[in-house]
VOGU-3710 file (C-alpha; in Angstrom, 3 decimals, decimal comma):
1> xxxxxxxxxx> -31,353/23,390/56,369  -27,840/24,213/57,304  -25,017/24,170/54,215  -23,955/21,160/53,132  -21,265/19,164/54,716  -20,179/15,428/52,814  -20,628/11,885/55,083  -18,552/8,764/53,850  -20,610/6,021/55,088  -17,627/3,025/55,206
11> xxxxxxxxxx> -18,606/-0,914/55,871  -15,924/-3,259/56,961  -16,647/-6,316/55,132  -15,176/-8,725/57,180  -16,936/-12,668/58,884  -18,586/-10,891/62,041  -16,967/-10,522/65,062  -13,945/-10,204/63,558  -12,294/-9,727/66,769  -13,909/-12,972/68,421
21> xxxxxxxxxx> -15,555/-15,504/65,067  -13,086/-15,224/62,803  -14,280/-18,131/60,854  -18,489/-16,677/61,524  -19,894/-15,392/58,386  -23,489/-15,840/58,963  -24,572/-12,939/57,753  -23,293/-13,087/53,686  -25,219/-15,844/53,223  -28,265/-15,199/55,142
31> xxxxxxxxxx> -28,312/-11,390/55,094  -26,758/-10,376/51,879  -30,420/-9,162/50,163  -31,684/-7,788/53,412  -28,223/-6,036/53,481  -28,566/-4,580/50,200  -32,546/-2,979/50,579  -31,582/-0,960/52,996  -29,118/0,308/51,000  -31,296/0,917/48,603
41> xxxxxxxxxx> -34,111/2,382/50,881  -31,771/4,483/52,775  -30,762/5,348/49,036  -26,776/6,191/49,913  -23,434/6,118/48,698  -20,679/3,046/50,892  -17,351/2,524/50,548  -15,981/-0,858/51,153  -12,822/-2,154/53,156  -13,316/-6,000/52,177
51> xxxxxxxxxx> -10,642/-8,228/53,775  -8,783/-9,996/51,190  -9,998/-13,349/53,020  -13,831/-11,837/52,411  -12,605/-11,447/48,417  -11,618/-15,451/48,221  -14,550/-16,785/50,229  -17,181/-14,637/48,466  -16,799/-13,583/44,921  -20,458/-13,700/43,868
61> xxxxxxxxxx> -21,043/-10,822/47,125  -18,839/-9,045/45,909  -20,198/-8,735/42,589  -23,338/-8,786/43,984  -22,631/-5,208/46,597  -21,548/-4,204/43,283  -23,767/-4,203/41,534  -26,563/-3,225/43,039  -24,595/-0,429/45,705  -23,355/2,735/44,853
71> xxxxxxxxxx> -21,055/1,747/46,393  -16,680/1,764/46,266  -14,396/-0,780/47,658  -11,151/-0,904/49,433  -8,835/-2,878/51,366  -9,515/-3,557/54,878  -6,097/-6,168/55,760  -6,405/-10,066/54,046  -6,813/-12,049/57,796  -8,387/-8,909/59,835
81> xxxxxxxxxx> -6,057/-10,082/62,587  -3,734/-8,961/64,867  -1,844/-10,977/65,982  -1,811/-12,540/62,319  1,004/-15,554/61,896  2,112/-12,987/58,837  4,436/-9,681/59,261  2,255/-6,197/58,712  3,465/-6,441/55,265  2,775/-9,624/54,449
91> xxxxxxxxxx> -0,878/-9,031/55,443  -0,885/-5,467/53,519  0,778/-6,566/49,993  -0,751/-10,198/49,619  -4,133/-8,508/50,425  -3,342/-5,995/47,383  -2,375/-8,920/45,283  -5,663/-10,167/46,372  -7,930/-7,143/45,218  -5,853/-6,520/42,472
101> xxxxxxxxxx> -6,474/-10,062/40,806  -10,413/-9,542/41,322  -10,873/-6,161/40,472  -8,452/-5,637/37,839  -6,520/-2,363/39,371  -4,320/-1,821/42,951  -7,266/0,046/45,361  -6,701/3,881/46,453  -7,727/3,086/50,050  -7,038/0,749/53,281
111> xxxxxxxxxx> -8,433/0,373/56,677  -6,120/-1,765/59,448  -7,575/-3,908/61,640  -10,149/-2,455/64,407  -8,883/0,452/62,422  -5,606/0,852/64,198  -2,056/1,456/61,812  1,594/2,214/62,386  4,228/4,394/60,706  5,880/1,235/59,179
121> xxxxxxxxxx> 1,931/0,634/57,929  1,943/3,692/56,036  5,302/4,008/54,408  4,306/0,033/53,265  1,373/1,889/51,952  2,698/4,694/50,348  5,540/2,123/48,588  2,683/0,550/46,499  0,732/3,828/45,672  -1,810/3,860/48,141
131> xxxxxxxxxx> -3,733/7,624/47,728  -5,436/7,203/51,685  -6,070/4,937/54,652  -9,177/5,496/57,153  -7,494/4,830/61,028  -9,322/5,280/64,695  -5,688/5,699/66,238  -6,765/8,074/68,192  -8,426/5,096/70,138  -5,658/3,349/69,973
141> xxxxxxxxxx> -3,167/3,990/72,001  -0,751/1,011/72,392  -0,179/1,628/68,771  1,947/3,825/67,393  -1,233/6,957/66,039  -0,810/9,459/63,456  -3,691/11,850/64,159  -3,495/12,217/68,744  -6,265/15,101/68,179  -9,885/14,860/67,314
151> xxxxxxxxxx> -10,875/15,415/64,111  -11,797/19,403/63,512  -13,186/20,400/60,714  -11,346/20,265/57,548  -8,037/18,765/58,690  -6,427/16,199/57,292  -3,099/14,785/58,441  -0,466/13,706/55,950  2,128/11,328/56,167  4,588/10,608/53,251
161> xxxxxxxxxx> 1,680/12,435/51,065  -0,600/9,579/52,031  -3,568/10,874/52,353  -5,371/10,530/56,377  -9,044/9,778/55,724  -9,909/8,996/59,174  -13,075/7,897/61,060  -14,352/10,803/63,288  -14,066/11,288/66,556  -15,912/12,537/69,829
171> xxxxxxxxxx> -14,513/15,140/71,721  -17,055/14,612/74,342  -16,893/11,023/74,853  -13,697/10,175/73,099  -14,766/6,586/70,508  -14,730/6,407/67,428  -18,201/7,158/65,036  -19,378/3,874/64,572  -23,153/2,645/64,155  -22,741/0,551/67,653
181> xxxxxxxxxx> -21,332/3,573/69,484  -23,885/5,084/67,669  -27,102/2,725/68,546  -25,383/2,534/72,439  -25,100/6,006/73,302  -28,421/6,376/71,462  -26,916/9,382/69,118  -28,511/9,931/66,522  -30,121/13,025/66,218  -26,574/15,053/67,562
191> xxxxxxxxxx> -24,164/13,427/65,773  -23,034/16,649/65,047  -23,146/18,279/67,642  -20,448/15,391/68,797  -18,841/14,701/66,349  -18,918/17,843/64,412  -16,400/16,946/61,913  -16,132/17,756/57,487  -16,523/14,949/56,329  -18,388/13,096/59,179
201> xxxxxxxxxx> -16,756/9,479/57,977  -19,175/7,080/60,095  -18,182/2,883/59,812  -19,777/-0,226/60,533  -20,457/-3,961/59,684  -22,316/-6,399/58,665  -22,802/-7,210/62,694  -24,688/-3,465/63,732  -26,859/-4,379/61,522  -28,118/-7,661/61,692
211> xxxxxxxxxx> -28,548/-10,743/63,876  -25,347/-13,214/63,656  -24,462/-16,821/65,036  -21,400/-15,330/66,277  -23,353/-13,223/68,833  -23,441/-16,719/72,050  -19,182/-16,240/71,260  -19,057/-12,615/71,804  -17,782/-12,478/75,991  -20,521/-10,610/78,439
221> xxxxxxxxxx> -19,278/-6,984/78,038  -20,054/-7,456/74,057  -23,459/-9,013/74,445  -23,976/-6,711/76,863  -23,029/-4,443/74,621  -24,481/-6,030/71,554  -28,038/-7,032/73,751  -30,183/-4,230/71,721  -29,131/-5,034/68,470  -29,154/-8,809/68,537
231> xxxxxxxxxx> -33,564/-8,999/70,006  -34,492/-6,048/68,278  -33,005/-6,308/65,198  -35,769/-4,509/63,137  -36,377/-1,798/64,543  -32,742/-1,127/64,301  -32,954/-1,129/60,603  -35,485/1,822/61,002  -33,302/3,941/63,712  -30,016/3,531/60,452
241> xxxxxxxxxx> -33,507/5,054/57,985  -34,216/7,192/60,591  -30,319/8,562/61,525  -29,442/8,733/58,129  -32,748/10,894/57,214  -31,382/12,698/61,104  -27,918/13,673/58,806  -29,870/15,071/55,174  -32,079/17,703/57,367  -28,426/18,447/58,894
251> xxxxxxxxxx> -27,172/19,320/55,705  -25,039/16,073/54,861  -24,517/15,270/51,746  -23,327/10,623/50,746  -20,189/10,388/49,001  -17,715/7,599/48,922  -14,535/8,800/49,849  -13,337/8,562/46,938  -15,559/11,414/45,214  -14,725/13,201/48,768
261> xxxxxxxxxx> -11,165/13,318/47,569  -12,231/15,163/43,981  -14,354/17,251/45,967  -11,421/18,307/48,599  -9,119/18,251/44,874  -11,400/20,233/42,735  -11,679/22,864/46,202  -8,083/23,675/46,665  -7,466/23,874/43,188  -10,126/26,086/42,574
271> xxxxxxxxxx> -8,252/28,474/46,122  -4,770/28,110/44,887  -4,118/25,582/47,449  -3,434/22,791/46,052  -3,890/19,194/47,010  -1,533/16,753/45,549  -2,311/12,696/45,426  -2,835/10,486/42,765  -5,508/9,903/40,100  -8,758/9,017/40,839
281> xxxxxxxxx> -8,972/5,034/38,984  -12,673/3,904/37,950  -13,572/1,424/40,131  -15,064/-1,684/38,685  -14,655/-5,132/39,190  -14,020/-8,184/36,924  -15,855/-11,353/36,426  -16,016/-13,845/38,514  -13,626/-17,687/37,413
//
């Protein structure tokens, strides 16, 4: 077994196929118990980036995830739309307040819709006291980017002391490390070659693992991309477990982003280099109203 490295498995908790079916939540209604069982069988820790709108619509689901999984929650905007009628600042501030109302404390982390982030949004996050953001900015050249390079081992990008924990990106195919791409390109056994980063930050959606009523709304290209998932879903669950097993065999340990930051801070302090950021907070959920 190789030396131990960290893997942060992250879930974007939003509507099914959020870009094309922003009001569909069939997986939440039909498969959430199955998802919880899959995560428990995999024995992984999750960082869940949840939208403010999801918190409003499905408080019982969020509580169930919190109570049954080893996870932390962070923020994923409010509407999860790039064409929202409200400004980016309003998206962040409104969802920030919803998060505090539900959890009883402010979020530590943020991931923008579709993994995008801009310089103005980074300033807003810093002003509100966020500790980190997790973007896939290199994949979206139309927006101002924070990371202009594929992520390398031990490299972070800092903006006004806000820490960037980017989704891992490939040297060869230039895409962020998502379960959908892993399935499509069949990269399960070679992630450490295509994505040689530490931490390895992998993201996914519920619709990467389950059939959805929203599938029929997708453009043809995306239907082809998700065809295997829609018709061989049970096999994908086995492949997900195989992916997790392969990563463990290669020396990866699964941590939440918050736990990784604590480990990184400890390591930096031990070497005298010091990495400053806000104190971590215990993740608790308030009782549903």
